[in-house]
C-alpha positions as CSV (number, residue, x, y, z in Angstrom):
1,M,-31.9,-52.8,-99.8
2,K,-32.6,-55.4,-102.3
3,N,-30.0,-57.5,-100.6
4,P,-31.4,-59.0,-97.7
5,L,-28.2,-60.9,-96.6
6,L,-26.6,-57.0,-97.3
7,A,-29.0,-55.4,-94.8
8,H,-28.8,-58.1,-92.3
9,I,-24.8,-57.5,-92.2
10,V,-25.8,-53.7,-92.4
11,L,-28.0,-54.3,-89.3
12,A,-25.6,-56.2,-87.1
13,L,-22.3,-54.1,-87.7
14,A,-24.5,-51.3,-86.5
15,A,-25.7,-52.8,-83.5
16,I,-22.1,-54.2,-83.0
17,L,-19.8,-50.8,-83.8
18,P,-20.9,-48.7,-81.2
19,L,-20.1,-51.5,-78.7
20,A,-16.5,-52.0,-80.1
21,A,-16.0,-48.3,-80.1
22,A,-17.1,-47.8,-76.4
23,A,-14.6,-50.7,-75.4
24,Q,-12.7,-49.9,-71.7
25,V,-9.3,-48.7,-72.5
26,P,-7.9,-51.2,-69.1
27,V,-6.5,-49.2,-66.1
28,Q,-3.2,-49.0,-65.5
29,P,-0.8,-48.8,-62.6
30,A,1.4,-45.5,-61.8
31,A,4.9,-46.2,-63.0
32,D,6.6,-43.9,-60.2
33,Q,4.6,-43.5,-57.1
34,E,6.8,-41.2,-55.5
35,A,6.0,-38.6,-57.9
36,L,2.3,-39.2,-56.6
37,L,4.0,-37.6,-53.4
38,A,4.7,-34.9,-54.6
39,S,2.7,-31.3,-53.5
40,A,3.5,-28.1,-53.7
41,D,1.5,-27.6,-50.4
42,P,3.6,-28.9,-47.7
43,V,0.8,-29.9,-45.8
44,L,-1.0,-32.0,-48.6
45,R,2.6,-33.5,-49.2
46,A,2.5,-34.6,-45.8
47,N,-0.9,-36.2,-45.4
48,K,0.0,-37.9,-49.0
49,R,2.8,-39.3,-47.7
50,L,1.4,-40.3,-44.0
51,V,-1.6,-42.3,-45.9
52,Y,1.2,-43.6,-48.3
53,D,3.1,-44.6,-45.0
54,F,0.6,-46.5,-43.5
55,W,-1.0,-48.3,-45.9
56,R,2.7,-49.7,-46.6
57,E,3.4,-50.4,-43.2
58,V,0.1,-51.6,-41.6
59,F,-2.2,-52.1,-44.5
60,E,-0.3,-54.3,-46.4
61,A,2.5,-55.4,-44.8
62,G,0.6,-56.1,-41.3
63,Q,2.7,-54.2,-38.7
64,V,-0.4,-53.5,-36.5
65,A,2.3,-52.1,-33.9
66,Q,2.4,-48.8,-36.1
67,A,-1.6,-48.1,-36.2
68,D,-0.8,-45.8,-33.2
69,K,1.7,-44.0,-35.2
70,Y,-0.9,-42.8,-38.1
71,V,-4.6,-44.0,-36.7
72,A,-6.7,-42.0,-34.1
73,E,-8.1,-44.2,-31.5
74,S,-11.7,-42.7,-32.4
75,Y,-10.9,-43.4,-35.8
76,I,-14.2,-44.2,-38.2
77,Q,-15.0,-46.9,-40.8
78,H,-17.5,-46.1,-43.6
79,N,-17.1,-49.6,-44.7
80,P,-20.1,-51.9,-44.0
81,N,-17.4,-54.9,-43.4
82,V,-15.1,-53.5,-40.7
83,P,-16.0,-51.9,-37.0
84,T,-15.6,-48.5,-36.2
85,G,-12.6,-47.8,-33.6
86,R,-8.3,-48.0,-34.1
87,A,-8.6,-51.2,-32.2
88,A,-11.5,-52.7,-35.0
89,M,-8.4,-51.6,-37.7
90,V,-5.6,-53.2,-36.1
91,G,-7.8,-56.7,-35.8
92,F,-9.5,-56.5,-39.9
93,V,-5.5,-56.5,-40.6
94,S,-4.5,-59.3,-38.1
95,R,-6.8,-61.3,-39.1
96,R,-5.6,-60.3,-43.0
97,T,-2.2,-60.4,-41.8
98,P,-1.5,-62.9,-39.1
99,T,2.4,-62.7,-39.2
100,P,3.6,-59.3,-40.1
101,L,5.7,-59.0,-43.4
102,P,8.6,-56.5,-43.7
103,V,7.8,-53.4,-45.4
104,E,8.0,-53.0,-49.0
105,A,9.7,-49.3,-50.2
106,R,6.6,-49.0,-52.2
107,I,2.5,-50.0,-52.1
108,K,2.5,-53.2,-53.4
109,A,-1.5,-52.9,-54.6
110,P,-1.4,-51.4,-58.2
111,L,-1.4,-47.9,-57.7
112,V,-2.7,-45.1,-60.2
113,S,-3.4,-41.9,-57.9
114,I,-3.0,-40.0,-55.0
115,V,-4.7,-37.3,-54.3
116,A,-4.8,-34.7,-51.6
117,E,-7.8,-31.7,-50.8
118,R,-8.1,-30.0,-47.9
119,D,-7.8,-33.1,-45.4
120,L,-8.5,-35.6,-47.3
121,V,-6.3,-38.0,-49.2
122,I,-7.3,-41.0,-51.5
123,L,-5.7,-43.3,-53.1
124,S,-7.0,-45.2,-55.9
125,F,-5.9,-48.5,-57.1
126,V,-6.4,-51.0,-60.2
127,R,-9.1,-53.9,-59.7
128,E,-9.2,-56.8,-62.2
129,Y,-11.8,-59.1,-61.5
130,P,-13.4,-61.6,-64.4
131,E,-15.8,-61.0,-66.7
132,P,-19.5,-62.2,-66.0
133,Q,-20.5,-63.2,-69.3
134,D,-16.5,-65.2,-69.9
135,A,-15.3,-66.1,-66.4
136,T,-11.7,-67.2,-68.8
137,R,-11.5,-63.2,-69.8
138,K,-10.8,-60.3,-67.2
139,Y,-11.6,-56.4,-66.8
140,T,-10.1,-53.5,-64.9
141,T,-11.7,-51.0,-63.0
142,T,-11.1,-48.7,-60.1
143,W,-10.9,-49.1,-56.6
144,F,-10.5,-45.9,-54.2
145,D,-9.5,-45.8,-50.5
146,M,-10.1,-42.1,-48.8
147,F,-9.3,-40.9,-45.9
148,R,-9.9,-38.2,-43.2
149,L,-6.6,-36.8,-41.6
150,E,-7.0,-34.8,-38.8
151,N,-3.9,-33.4,-36.3
152,G,-1.8,-35.6,-38.1
153,K,-3.7,-38.9,-37.5
154,I,-6.0,-40.7,-40.0
155,V,-9.7,-40.5,-38.3
156,E,-12.0,-41.4,-41.4
157,H,-12.1,-44.1,-43.8
158,W,-13.9,-44.3,-47.0
159,D,-13.8,-47.0,-49.8
160,G,-16.4,-48.6,-52.6
161,A,-17.1,-51.8,-50.2
162,V,-20.3,-53.2,-50.2
163,K,-21.9,-56.2,-48.0
164,P,-21.0,-59.8,-49.4
165,A,-24.0,-61.5,-50.9
166,K,-25.4,-64.5,-49.1
167,P,-24.2,-67.8,-50.2
């Protein structure tokens, strides 16, 4: 190119346009949580409902007296910040919500999806974080919690948690 300014503009656009085209589409919660509980398979439908109700009653509302209705005593925890066992899970929830709250009809967290297959149920949620380069802006990503059920109780849990960095 004969015009160096034009050459620089073309190079700058060539570098920027692929980034703009790859900009994230924000994660959106489902509008109808009840629809997420549907399944033609009655076992999968019941598994979804059990995890959904556990999340609303125990995890969000802190109604830990209901934990034995949903969670096996031998509950296995894969989150590295929470010990294994129903008692440990109850302790974790009790610290998060020291005074139990009323149970909501819907999960309060921005729920994206509920997927059930075999003995597993996955809840996925919108997570919002500050942009690393500009804390005044936010971006969304997806968080998941996966549960394994056995004999009508939650027996195992996975999520994407990592250990916090030391200050």
